[in-house]
C-alpha positions as a printed NumPy array, in Angstrom:
array([[ 82.546, 179.758,   9.677],
       [ 84.686, 176.96 ,   8.186],
       [ 87.061, 175.562,  10.828],
       [ 88.838, 172.261,  10.079],
       [ 90.494, 172.428,  13.51 ],
       [ 87.304, 172.276,  15.571],
       [ 86.788, 169.424,  18.032],
       [ 83.18 , 170.37 ,  18.749],
       [ 81.269, 167.497,  20.342],
       [ 84.17 , 165.022,  20.141],
       [ 84.689, 162.712,  23.128],
       [ 88.413, 162.678,  23.915],
       [ 90.348, 160.722,  26.556],
       [ 93.54 , 162.347,  27.881],
       [ 95.857, 160.382,  30.163],
       [ 98.407, 162.183,  32.311],
       [ 95.891, 165.021,  32.556],
       [ 96.827, 166.073,  36.088],
       [ 99.866, 168.141,  35.086],
       [102.204, 169.4  ,  32.38 ],
       [101.541, 168.533,  28.751],
       [ 98.562, 166.295,  29.518],
       [ 96.852, 169.031,  31.508],
       [ 97.361, 171.593,  28.731],
       [ 96.088, 169.154,  26.102],
       [ 92.926, 168.646,  28.131],
       [ 92.42 , 172.385,  28.625],
       [ 92.975, 173.183,  24.947],
       [ 90.701, 170.351,  23.774],
       [ 87.929, 171.815,  25.933],
       [ 88.49 , 175.236,  24.38 ],
       [ 88.018, 173.677,  20.942],
       [ 84.643, 172.254,  21.941],
       [ 85.551, 168.687,  22.924],
       [ 84.104, 166.695,  25.793],
       [ 87.164, 165.482,  27.697],
       [ 87.674, 162.521,  30.02 ],
       [ 90.722, 163.086,  32.222],
       [ 92.815, 160.187,  33.528],
       [ 95.673, 160.326,  36.055],
       [ 96.591, 159.091,  39.52 ],
       [ 96.208, 162.26 ,  41.599],
       [ 92.537, 163.112,  42.12 ],
       [ 93.221, 166.515,  43.65 ],
       [ 95.265, 167.614,  40.642],
       [ 92.653, 166.18 ,  38.269],
       [ 90.032, 168.389,  39.926],
       [ 92.397, 171.328,  39.504],
       [ 92.721, 170.583,  35.778],
       [ 88.94 , 170.368,  35.53 ],
       [ 88.583, 173.811,  37.11 ],
       [ 90.844, 175.305,  34.413],
       [ 88.849, 173.894,  31.504],
       [ 86.158, 175.491,  29.381],
       [ 82.709, 174.514,  30.74 ],
       [ 84.042, 172.218,  33.533],
       [ 80.618, 170.641,  34.001],
       [ 80.875, 169.   ,  30.545],
       [ 83.947, 166.974,  31.457],
       [ 84.805, 164.163,  33.86 ],
       [ 87.793, 162.421,  35.375],
       [ 88.902, 158.989,  36.561],
       [ 91.654, 158.563,  39.132],
       [ 93.627, 155.515,  37.94 ],
       [ 97.21 , 154.308,  38.349],
       [ 98.31 , 153.125,  34.895],
       [100.881, 150.835,  36.49 ],
       [ 97.802, 148.681,  37.167],
       [ 97.474, 147.833,  33.498],
       [ 94.818, 145.188,  34.151],
       [ 92.392, 148.007,  35.05 ],
       [ 92.346, 149.444,  31.528],
       [ 89.491, 147.315,  30.156],
       [ 87.158, 148.035,  33.072],
       [ 88.047, 151.733,  32.778],
       [ 87.249, 151.8  ,  29.052],
       [ 83.996, 149.914,  29.696],
       [ 83.01 , 152.468,  32.352],
       [ 83.806, 155.472,  30.154],
       [ 81.92 , 154.136,  27.132],
       [ 78.977, 153.064,  29.276],
       [ 78.701, 156.567,  30.757],
       [ 79.633, 158.759,  27.775],
       [ 79.289, 156.706,  24.595],
       [ 81.907, 155.695,  22.059],
       [ 85.21 , 157.548,  22.017],
       [ 86.371, 159.823,  19.183],
       [ 89.986, 160.479,  20.186],
       [ 92.701, 159.443,  22.599],
       [ 95.774, 161.32 ,  23.856],
       [ 98.384, 159.433,  25.861],
       [100.434, 161.971,  27.818],
       [100.965, 159.849,  30.942],
       [104.61 , 159.164,  31.629],
       [107.269, 158.546,  34.244],
       [111.034, 158.895,  34.046],
       [113.899, 157.314,  35.95 ],
       [117.284, 158.951,  35.534],
       [119.831, 156.323,  36.472],
       [123.099, 155.055,  34.988],
       [122.9  , 151.691,  33.263],
       [124.656, 149.854,  36.099],
       [121.883, 150.868,  38.502],
       [118.869, 150.192,  36.249],
       [117.021, 147.024,  37.241],
       [114.523, 145.032,  35.219],
       [111.814, 146.372,  37.537],
       [112.82 , 149.918,  36.59 ],
       [112.424, 149.08 ,  32.916],
       [109.091, 147.348,  33.568],
       [107.541, 150.254,  35.482],
       [108.668, 152.875,  32.957],
       [107.529, 150.77 ,  29.997],
       [104.184, 149.963,  31.62 ],
       [103.157, 153.585,  32.19 ],
       [104.789, 155.161,  29.138],
       [104.072, 152.587,  26.462],
       [102.249, 149.406,  27.499],
       [ 99.278, 151.186,  29.075],
       [ 98.861, 153.169,  25.834],
       [ 99.054, 149.983,  23.788],
       [ 96.422, 148.402,  26.027],
       [ 94.04 , 151.335,  25.493],
       [ 94.661, 151.114,  21.746],
       [ 93.981, 147.366,  21.791],
       [ 90.443, 148.038,  23.007],
       [ 90.053, 151.118,  20.845],
       [ 90.671, 148.978,  17.749],
       [ 87.187, 147.555,  18.459],
       [ 84.203, 149.461,  17.044],
       [ 82.398, 148.73 ,  20.304],
       [ 84.539, 151.386,  21.979],
       [ 85.95 , 153.775,  19.37 ],
       [ 84.343, 155.579,  16.463],
       [ 85.608, 155.073,  12.921],
       [ 87.502, 158.118,  11.684],
       [ 88.892, 158.774,  15.16 ],
       [ 92.299, 160.09 ,  16.189],
       [ 95.023, 158.836,  18.529],
       [ 98.069, 160.824,  19.639],
       [100.888, 159.447,  21.797],
       [103.281, 161.884,  23.466],
       [106.772, 160.48 ,  22.919],
       [110.045, 162.445,  23.246],
       [113.023, 163.545,  21.172],
       [114.862, 160.912,  23.217],
       [113.188, 158.427,  20.883],
       [115.512, 159.696,  18.145],
       [118.562, 161.194,  19.941],
       [120.674, 160.001,  22.844],
       [121.226, 161.33 ,  26.36 ],
       [123.013, 159.551,  29.168],
       [121.127, 158.213,  32.157],
       [117.697, 157.82 ,  30.564],
       [117.909, 154.461,  28.798],
       [114.62 , 153.074,  30.168],
       [112.707, 156.268,  29.388],
       [114.225, 156.622,  25.904],
       [113.509, 152.98 ,  25.066],
       [109.867, 153.311,  26.142],
       [109.419, 156.435,  24.023],
       [111.135, 154.798,  21.045],
       [108.757, 151.853,  21.35 ],
       [105.818, 154.226,  20.896],
       [107.285, 155.732,  17.724],
       [107.929, 152.307,  16.214],
       [104.574, 150.864,  17.225],
       [102.397, 153.575,  15.68 ],
       [103.76 , 152.769,  12.221],
       [102.33 , 149.25 ,  12.349],
       [ 99.24 , 150.32 ,  14.272],
       [ 98.483, 152.97 ,  11.637],
       [ 98.293, 150.33 ,   8.909],
       [ 95.833, 148.201,  10.873],
       [ 93.68 , 151.125,  12.013],
       [ 93.526, 152.686,   8.525],
       [ 90.703, 150.34 ,   7.531],
       [ 88.569, 152.186,  10.095],
       [ 89.943, 155.578,   8.962],
       [ 91.539, 155.996,  12.398],
       [ 94.746, 158.046,  12.372],
       [ 97.442, 157.438,  14.999],
       [100.592, 159.525,  15.415],
       [103.293, 160.449,  17.917],
       [104.491, 163.868,  19.022],
       [108.087, 164.017,  20.24 ],
       [108.735, 167.168,  22.283],
       [112.077, 168.591,  23.267],
       [112.596, 170.199,  26.673],
       [109.28 , 171.74 ,  27.731],
       [108.82 , 174.152,  30.621],
       [106.506, 172.005,  32.718],
       [106.444, 172.567,  36.519],
       [108.553, 169.431,  36.947],
       [111.119, 170.618,  34.393],
       [111.222, 174.097,  35.959],
       [112.117, 172.535,  39.312],
       [114.883, 170.534,  37.643],
       [116.246, 173.572,  35.793],
       [116.275, 175.634,  38.982],
       [118.498, 173.015,  40.603],
       [121.213, 173.434,  37.942],
       [124.243, 175.669,  38.197],
       [124.376, 178.632,  35.818],
       [126.858, 176.774,  33.619],
       [124.71 , 173.6  ,  33.555],
       [121.598, 175.639,  32.77 ],
       [123.24 , 177.427,  29.841],
       [124.465, 174.103,  28.482],
       [120.974, 172.573,  28.746],
       [119.215, 175.375,  26.861],
       [121.983, 176.037,  24.317],
       [120.861, 173.178,  22.064],
       [117.453, 174.742,  21.361],
       [117.705, 177.446,  18.652],
       [114.197, 178.717,  19.467],
       [114.666, 178.367,  23.225],
       [112.872, 175.942,  25.499],
       [109.311, 174.999,  24.673],
       [106.03 , 175.767,  26.432],
       [103.298, 173.204,  27.079],
       [101.107, 174.991,  24.531],
       [103.676, 174.27 ,  21.806],
       [102.893, 170.572,  22.259],
       [ 99.177, 170.862,  22.998],
       [ 98.545, 172.904,  19.857],
       [100.364, 170.349,  17.711],
       [ 98.139, 167.782,  19.38 ],
       [ 95.007, 169.77 ,  18.497],
       [ 96.042, 169.646,  14.847],
       [ 96.515, 165.87 ,  14.921],
       [ 93.16 , 165.413,  16.664],
       [ 91.284, 167.523,  14.135],
       [ 90.004, 166.852,  10.621],
       [ 92.806, 169.102,   9.328],
       [ 95.178, 166.129,   9.738],
       [ 92.951, 163.52 ,   8.06 ],
       [ 95.76 , 162.294,   5.744],
       [ 98.495, 162.001,   8.371],
       [ 99.033, 158.693,  10.144],
       [101.909, 156.559,  11.442],
       [104.126, 159.62 ,  11.877],
       [106.347, 161.081,  14.575],
       [105.976, 164.869,  14.696],
       [109.046, 166.408,  16.355],
       [108.329, 169.61 ,  18.313],
       [111.698, 170.69 ,  19.644],
       [112.543, 174.276,  18.729],
       [115.136, 173.087,  16.223],
       [117.116, 170.781,  18.529],
       [117.224, 167.808,  16.15 ],
       [117.786, 170.011,  13.078],
       [121.439, 170.423,  14.031]])
């Protein structure tokens, strides 16, 4: 049966795979037939993700702190040595610091940028080499609607996500010669476990205000992971350098 969305036999790296959007992306990629390499800090949660995937024995994980950006090359070398060249890459790893401007230090900016953007750029630097990444591959970076709209207290996070959106435009032009497509997905508020804990801490009035901006309601992790599946598949072969907003209508207003 013709299926342009299949990922059968593709080797896909997913960072941030221990929870939230990254975990769901890994699970859904496995359901579409991919062989998935999971990357995150927490080994226990990585094993939990693995247990939720289709055919867990096909997949593997590496426990790595992406703040240690100098480890990326040795990690890529290890993955390619063990599994072969990579077909696709999803960067869902991310950290956030909610602080007013007067309390944000340069170290805060550095740590947020390193995990959210610079570690992704470092992976992509190696993946631009045919030694590591197959021609015709796919790359998807999970950004945020805060790359295109403002919210107080998240300047470092928003700047790091905006950097991803800007960078993929130039990266797409360089990678096109290898038929590699690279895009961003910018989600709105998604009901991850971390977000659920935050929402439960709000007053009723604060909660209503937070969700009122989303005409279709708050999003689920599958809303993002399924958009990611599309961008990883051959169905999106003519889409590159774009930022796909998945926000239930928030930025349409």
